[in-house]
C-alpha positions as CSV (number, residue, x, y, z in Angstrom):
1,M,-3.5,17.5,-46.8
2,R,-5.2,14.2,-45.2
3,L,-2.5,12.0,-45.9
4,T,0.1,14.6,-44.7
5,C,-1.5,15.5,-41.6
6,V,-2.3,10.9,-41.0
7,F,1.8,10.8,-42.0
8,I,2.7,13.6,-39.5
9,S,0.9,12.5,-36.5
10,I,2.4,9.2,-37.1
11,M,6.2,10.9,-37.0
12,L,5.3,12.4,-33.8
13,T,4.0,9.0,-32.2
14,W,7.0,7.3,-32.9
15,A,8.8,10.5,-32.2
16,L,7.8,9.8,-28.4
17,F,7.9,6.6,-28.4
18,G,9.7,4.6,-31.1
19,C,7.7,2.2,-33.5
20,T,6.5,0.1,-30.8
21,E,5.6,0.5,-27.2
22,P,7.4,-1.0,-24.7
23,T,6.5,-4.6,-24.7
24,L,8.6,-6.6,-21.7
25,T,11.3,-8.4,-22.4
26,S,9.4,-12.5,-22.2
27,H,12.0,-14.6,-20.1
28,S,11.9,-18.8,-18.4
29,Y,12.4,-18.3,-15.4
30,L,9.7,-18.9,-12.8
31,Q,8.8,-16.3,-10.3
32,P,8.5,-17.4,-6.5
33,S,4.6,-17.1,-5.9
34,S,4.1,-13.9,-3.8
35,N,1.3,-11.6,-2.4
36,L,2.3,-9.2,-5.1
37,D,0.1,-11.2,-7.7
38,R,-3.0,-9.9,-6.4
39,L,-3.9,-8.9,-8.7
40,T,-5.5,-10.7,-11.5
41,V,-3.6,-8.6,-14.9
42,D,-0.8,-9.1,-17.4
43,I,1.9,-8.0,-15.7
44,T,2.3,-5.4,-18.6
45,L,3.7,-1.9,-17.8
46,E,0.6,-0.3,-19.0
47,N,-1.4,-2.1,-16.0
48,A,1.9,-1.3,-13.6
49,I,1.3,2.1,-14.6
50,Y,-3.2,2.1,-14.3
51,Y,-2.7,-0.1,-10.5
52,S,-0.2,1.9,-9.2
53,T,-1.2,5.1,-7.0
54,D,1.7,6.3,-6.5
55,I,5.1,5.8,-9.1
56,F,8.6,6.8,-8.3
57,T,12.2,6.0,-8.2
58,G,14.3,5.9,-5.2
59,Q,17.1,3.9,-3.3
60,V,16.5,1.7,-0.7
61,I,18.5,2.9,2.1
62,A,17.6,0.1,4.8
63,I,15.4,-2.6,5.5
64,K,12.7,-2.6,7.7
65,E,13.3,-6.0,10.2
66,E,10.4,-8.3,11.5
67,H,7.3,-6.6,8.9
68,S,6.3,-10.2,8.5
69,E,7.5,-13.6,7.9
70,F,5.9,-12.8,4.2
71,D,6.9,-9.9,3.4
72,S,9.7,-7.8,2.4
73,M,9.6,-4.4,3.5
74,F,12.3,-1.7,2.9
75,K,13.0,1.9,3.7
76,V,13.4,4.0,0.1
77,Q,14.8,7.6,0.3
78,V,13.0,8.8,-3.3
79,D,14.2,11.1,-5.7
80,S,12.1,11.5,-8.5
81,V,8.7,11.3,-8.8
82,L,6.9,10.7,-12.1
83,A,2.9,10.1,-10.6
84,S,1.8,11.5,-7.1
85,S,-1.6,10.1,-5.4
86,Y,0.6,10.2,-1.9
87,V,4.2,10.4,-2.3
88,S,6.3,13.2,-2.4
89,A,10.0,13.8,-3.6
90,N,12.6,13.4,-0.7
91,S,10.7,11.7,1.4
92,I,11.2,8.2,3.2
93,E,9.1,6.2,2.2
94,L,8.5,1.8,3.1
95,V,7.8,-0.5,0.0
96,E,6.4,-3.6,0.9
97,A,8.1,-5.8,-2.0
98,G,6.3,-9.5,-1.5
99,N,8.9,-12.1,-1.9
100,Q,11.4,-9.7,-3.9
101,E,13.7,-9.4,-2.5
102,L,15.3,-5.7,-3.1
103,V,19.3,-4.3,-2.4
104,V,20.2,-2.0,-0.3
105,G,22.3,1.1,-1.9
106,N,20.7,-0.3,-5.3
107,R,17.9,2.9,-7.2
108,Y,15.1,1.3,-8.3
109,L,11.7,2.0,-9.8
110,F,9.3,1.4,-8.4
111,F,5.0,0.8,-8.9
112,G,3.3,1.3,-5.6
113,D,0.0,0.9,-4.0
114,F,-0.4,3.3,-0.7
115,S,-1.2,1.8,1.9
116,S,-2.4,3.2,5.4
117,H,-4.1,0.6,7.7
118,P,-5.2,1.6,10.9
119,A,-4.0,-1.8,12.6
120,L,-0.5,-0.7,11.5
121,P,2.0,2.0,13.2
122,Y,3.1,3.3,9.6
123,D,2.1,3.8,6.1
124,H,3.7,2.0,3.5
125,Y,3.2,0.7,-0.5
126,R,3.0,-2.3,-1.9
127,L,3.9,-3.2,-5.7
128,V,1.2,-3.3,-7.5
129,L,2.2,-6.0,-9.1
130,P,6.0,-8.0,-9.3
131,L,7.7,-5.5,-11.7
132,I,11.3,-5.1,-10.1
133,I,13.4,-3.0,-12.3
134,K,17.1,-1.2,-10.9
135,I,18.4,1.9,-12.4
136,N,22.2,2.1,-12.5
137,D,24.6,5.1,-12.2
138,D,24.2,5.8,-16.4
139,G,20.5,5.1,-16.6
140,S,19.9,2.5,-18.3
141,L,17.4,0.3,-16.6
142,L,17.4,-3.8,-15.3
143,R,14.6,-6.0,-14.5
144,L,14.8,-8.7,-11.7
145,I,13.3,-12.3,-12.2
146,D,14.9,-14.0,-9.9
147,P,15.0,-12.0,-6.3
148,Q,17.6,-15.7,-4.7
149,E,20.2,-15.4,-7.2
150,Q,19.5,-11.6,-8.3
151,I,19.3,-12.0,-12.4
152,Y,18.3,-9.7,-13.9
153,I,17.4,-8.8,-17.8
154,K,16.7,-5.9,-20.1
155,P,13.1,-4.9,-19.0
156,F,11.9,-4.0,-22.2
157,T,12.1,-5.6,-26.5
158,N,12.4,-2.1,-27.5
159,N,15.7,-0.8,-26.2
160,R,14.8,2.9,-26.1
161,Y,12.2,2.3,-23.1
162,N,15.2,0.0,-21.6
163,Q,16.8,4.3,-20.2
164,L,15.5,5.6,-17.2
165,E,14.5,9.1,-19.5
166,S,12.3,7.6,-22.4
167,L,11.0,5.3,-19.9
168,T,9.9,7.6,-17.5
169,D,8.5,10.2,-20.4
170,Y,5.7,7.5,-21.7
171,I,4.8,6.6,-17.8
172,K,4.0,10.4,-17.7
173,Q,2.2,10.3,-21.0
174,Y,0.2,6.7,-20.6
175,R,-0.8,7.9,-16.5
176,D,-2.5,11.9,-18.1
177,K,-4.3,9.1,-20.5
178,V,-6.0,7.0,-17.9
179,E,-5.8,9.2,-15.0
180,A,-9.7,10.4,-15.6
181,D,-10.9,6.6,-15.6
182,R,-8.1,5.3,-12.6
183,N,-9.8,8.7,-10.3
184,E,-13.3,7.1,-10.6
185,E,-12.4,3.7,-10.2
186,F,-9.9,4.0,-7.2
187,P,-11.8,6.8,-5.1
188,L,-8.7,7.9,-3.2
189,M,-8.4,7.1,0.3
190,P,-7.8,8.4,3.4
191,R,-5.0,8.9,5.6
192,A,-5.5,6.7,9.2
193,V,-6.0,9.2,11.9
194,E,-3.2,9.1,14.9
195,K,-5.5,10.2,17.0
196,A,-8.3,11.7,18.8
197,E,-8.4,15.0,20.6
198,S,-10.8,13.1,23.1
199,W,-12.8,10.6,24.2
200,E,-16.4,12.4,22.5
201,E,-14.0,13.2,19.3
202,L,-12.8,9.4,19.6
203,Y,-16.9,8.3,20.0
204,Q,-18.1,10.4,17.2
205,M,-15.3,8.9,14.8
206,A,-16.2,5.2,15.7
207,D,-18.6,3.3,14.1
208,S,-18.7,1.3,17.0
209,V,-17.8,1.5,20.6
210,L,-18.0,-2.1,21.8
211,M,-16.5,-4.1,25.2
212,V,-15.4,-7.7,23.6
213,R,-14.3,-11.3,24.5
214,I,-11.8,-12.8,22.3
215,T,-12.2,-16.2,21.3
216,Q,-10.0,-17.1,18.5
217,Y,-6.7,-14.8,17.4
218,H,-4.6,-15.1,14.8
219,P,-1.5,-12.6,14.9
220,R,-0.7,-11.9,11.0
221,T,3.1,-10.4,12.0
222,Q,4.1,-8.5,14.9
223,H,2.5,-5.4,15.0
224,Y,-1.4,-6.5,14.2
225,A,-3.7,-9.4,14.7
226,R,-7.1,-11.3,13.4
227,A,-9.3,-11.5,16.3
228,Y,-12.7,-13.4,16.6
229,V,-14.5,-12.1,19.0
230,D,-18.0,-12.4,21.2
231,I,-20.3,-9.0,22.8
232,V,-20.4,-8.3,25.7
233,E,-21.4,-4.8,25.8
234,T,-22.4,-2.4,23.3
235,Y,-21.9,1.3,23.7
236,K,-22.7,2.3,20.0
237,S,-24.7,0.5,17.7
238,G,-22.4,0.2,14.1
239,T,-24.3,-0.1,10.9
240,G,-22.9,-3.7,11.0
241,T,-22.4,-6.6,12.5
242,I,-19.3,-7.2,14.2
243,D,-18.0,-10.5,14.8
244,T,-14.2,-10.0,13.7
245,V,-11.7,-8.2,13.7
246,T,-8.3,-6.5,12.1
247,I,-6.5,-4.9,15.7
248,P,-2.9,-4.3,16.9
249,V,-1.5,-7.1,18.4
250,V,-3.3,-7.1,22.1
251,Q,-3.2,-9.8,25.1
252,P,-6.3,-12.2,24.1
253,D,-7.3,-13.1,27.8
254,K,-8.5,-9.5,28.3
255,V,-11.7,-7.8,28.3
256,H,-11.0,-4.9,25.4
257,I,-13.5,-1.6,24.6
258,M,-12.7,-0.8,20.9
259,F,-13.5,2.1,19.4
260,L,-14.3,0.7,15.7
261,S,-15.0,1.8,11.7
262,E,-17.3,-0.1,10.3
263,Y,-15.4,-2.7,8.9
264,G,-13.6,-3.7,11.8
265,V,-10.7,-2.1,12.6
266,P,-9.6,0.1,14.7
267,A,-11.1,3.6,14.6
268,T,-7.7,6.2,15.2
269,R,-4.1,4.0,15.6
270,Q,-4.0,5.2,18.6
271,D,-6.1,4.9,21.9
272,S,-8.7,3.2,20.0
273,I,-8.8,0.3,21.8
274,Y,-8.2,-0.2,25.6
275,P,-7.6,-4.0,27.6
276,E,-8.9,-4.7,31.3
277,D,-5.6,-3.5,32.6
278,H,-4.9,-0.6,31.4
279,P,-4.6,2.5,33.3
280,Q,-7.6,4.6,31.7
281,Y,-9.8,1.3,31.9
282,Q,-12.3,2.0,34.8
283,Q,-12.7,5.9,34.3
284,L,-13.4,5.0,30.4
285,L,-16.3,2.6,31.1
286,E,-17.5,5.0,33.4
287,W,-17.7,7.9,31.1
288,L,-19.7,5.2,28.6
289,Q,-21.4,4.3,30.1
290,Q,-22.5,8.1,32.2
291,K,-23.2,9.0,28.1
292,A,-25.4,6.1,27.6
293,D,-27.2,7.0,30.6
294,S,-27.8,10.2,29.6
295,K,-29.4,9.8,26.3
């Protein structure tokens, strides 16, 4: 009876996954350097599944211009969700693909890491690994291994998994298997708050409120910059020492009032940073001084 049960278990495993688990096909092409190599893990399907917040398929409908000189950003129409922490079907999402050249009109399988940063005006997904899988009209799969020349190969040594339907089944079952460990290691990150309803609410949300003078300013993209600051005045003292901030692009020669989180980023996407020539700067300054005097 025990041998019979073992045999049945083996046959069920074979029926679900074939005789082997999906192993990526090796190739001799050299991947160009990419910020997608942020993880010090092997490029395997299992690692892509484990480290992704969301796994989905979708068609690239546009290139979002001028995200960064280092990264390509694409608009994707999501049509199917395999694993979700944030994404929903039929949504339009932004996907940062490093220097991997995706083609408008092509459909891909995305292993995404959700990012919601208050210094950026949008949420987006970053590919966790340089693993780009194109979906053909017949459901067959191809892996992009040379972005510049657009060279593709079959992704997996077991041809069973080179079809979207079979690979989808494996991804969903493997994700279910590791979900508890994932949730413990990677708690869900809250989305960035767009805007506070009032200065009082913004003050309460912020870890620190400071008047600062920028001493060094390093734009990273058209949207945000890294800056070193000297503190001119403290209106709310935070849990840590602030000497660098990651903020939306500003005029670095101005004095600014900043509402910051404990990580040195804006407390909200809008109205957390007031340069000295802002129309409400003087009114805000008086409000902060009155608040300090009332303590």
